[in-house]
N, C-alpha and C positions, 0 to 999 in steps of 0.2 A: 504494500500500500504506500503510495507516494505521500510525502509530507506536503503541507501547503506551499512551502518554499520550492520544493521540487516541481509541483504543479505549476506554480507561477513562472519558474525558470523555463519550463517546457513551452508554455504559451507565449512568453516574451520572445523566445527564440523563433517560434513559428511566425509570429507577426513581424519580426525583424527581418526574416530571411525569405518570406514568401509574399507574393502579390495575390490579390483576390482570385485571379484566374489559375492560381496554383494550389488552392485549397478547395476541398470537396463541398464545403457548406455554402459557398457563395451563391446568392440569388440576386438577379437583377431587380426582380420585383417580388417582395414577400407576400404573394397573393393570398395564401391561406390565412396567414396571420392577420392581414388586413381585413379579410372577410369576417373572421371571428370578432375582431375588435369592433368593426362597424355594426355587427349584429347586436351588440350590447346597448346601442342607442345612447351613447354617453354624451354628457355635456362637454364642451370644449375645455372646461376647467378640470375635468377628471384627471386624477393623478395616476399616471401609467408608468410602470417600470418594466424595462426590457432586461431580463436576466441573461448574462452572458452575451450581451449585445455586440460586443466587439466592433467589427467594421460593418455590421449589418445596416442595410439601407432602410430598415423599418422606421428609424427615427426621422429620416428625410421625409417619408410619406406622411408620418403623423404630424410633423410640423407643417407640411403643405396642406393638410386637412384642417389646420387651425388649432390643434391641441396645444395647450399652454403649460402643462405641468408634466413634463417627461423626464424620467430618470433612466440613464443607461448604465448598467453595472457590468464590469468585466474584471477578471483577474489580471488581465494584461493591460498595463498602462500604455504600451506601444499601440495596441489595437484601438484604444479610445483616442489617442492622439491622432491616429490616421483618420478616424471618423470625424474628429473635430476639424482637421485640415480640410477634409472634403466638404464639410458644411460651411466653412468660412465664417462669415459674420453671424450666421444662424446658430453657431455652436454655443453662443452665450445664452441662448434660450433654454438650454438643456442642462440638467444636473448630472454631472459625470462622477461615477463612483468606482474607484479601483479597489476591488475586494474579492476574495474567494467567497462564494455564496455560503459556504458552511461557517464562515466567520462574520457574516454581515449582520449588523444590528441597526436596522432602520430607525430613523428619527421621526418618520411619519408613517401613516397607513396609506394603502394604495387601493384605488378603485379597480385597477387591472394589473395583474401580474402576468407577464408574458415571458415564456421561455421556449425558445426553439434550440434544442440540441445542447442544453447544459445538464439537465436532470439525468440523462442517461450516462453521463460520465461518473456519476456517483454510484460506486459498485459495492460499498459496504454499508451495513445497516446503520451504523452511527452517523455517517454523513447524510444518508437518506432521511433519517429521522430529524436531524438538525434542519435540513432544508424544509421539510414539511412543517416543523414547529414554527420556523420563521414565517412561512406563508400563512399558517393558521393565525399567528399573532398579528400580522400586519396587512392582511388582505381583507378588505371589507366588502368587495364586490365580486369580481370575476377573476378566474385563473385560466390561462391557456398554456398547455404544455405540448411540445412536439418532441417525440423521442423516436429512435429507430424502432421499427416494428419487429415482430418475430421473423419477418421476411427480409429484414434489413441487415446491414453489416454487423459484425461482432466486434469490430475495432474501428477507431477513427483517429487520425493523426498519430498513429502508432500506439494509442492507448486502448485498453479494454473498455468496453461499454456494457451497459445492461439493457437488453431488449425488453420491450413491453408489448402485451396485448391490452385491449381496453379493459378487460375484467381486472387484470392485475393493477393497472394504473388507477382505475377507479377505487379498488380496494385500498391502495396506499393512501388515498385522499378522502376516504369515506368519513373520517372523523372531522367534520367541519366543512366539507365540500360535497355538493351534489352534482353529479355529471349532467351536463346539458346535451352534448353531442360529441361523437368521435368519428373521425374519418381517417382512412389510410390514403396516402398519396405518394406517388413516385417523384423523387427529386432527381433531375438530371444535372449531374455535376459539370463543372467547366471542362472536364476531360471526357465527357460523353459516357460516363458510367451512370447506373441507376441505383439510387438508394431509396428504400421503402420506409416512409415515415408514418407514425401514428400521431395524429393531432386530436387532443381532447380539450373541451372547454368545461368549466365547472363554475358553479355559483356558491358563494359563501352561505352557509345555512345557520350557523349559530356562533 
């Protein structure tokens, strides 16, 4: 099991040495994520956090849609600096947080917690439980998680991941969250391979 420092060093190296077209998770348009967030019918003042956002363009689209309270969290400072450079003057509208999700202690609650491809990197029970506890304590509205499905890869960026089906993911979150909808989607990587993802949305229940 890698330490937080080892995980951080891994991801700093990835973002220092690779461009977006050299990593499998790159999306030009985060279509599924946007559809889920739009389905919640949020006010533009809604507090949204993107867990493991890195260089994702989700923040660009949310800003373009007029959302005013966006937080992007990633373990890699280099990833967030790349995203800030891409956004230019718009970057000041976003709250940027450098943290491992298992050590994150938010100062506010969130209306939407979005995570595409961070949760599945947590492969031991302690880290999974920490993640879920943080979400339970700080999410007041909705949660969207995208993980590799049972038909997806077993590794990513040289690291082991944990695959999920919707029953298992729902079971992990059933104390505090009610499933709204799950879909599986193929993601075509920049190098033309296919990764099968499971996306599920949940609503805070108590």
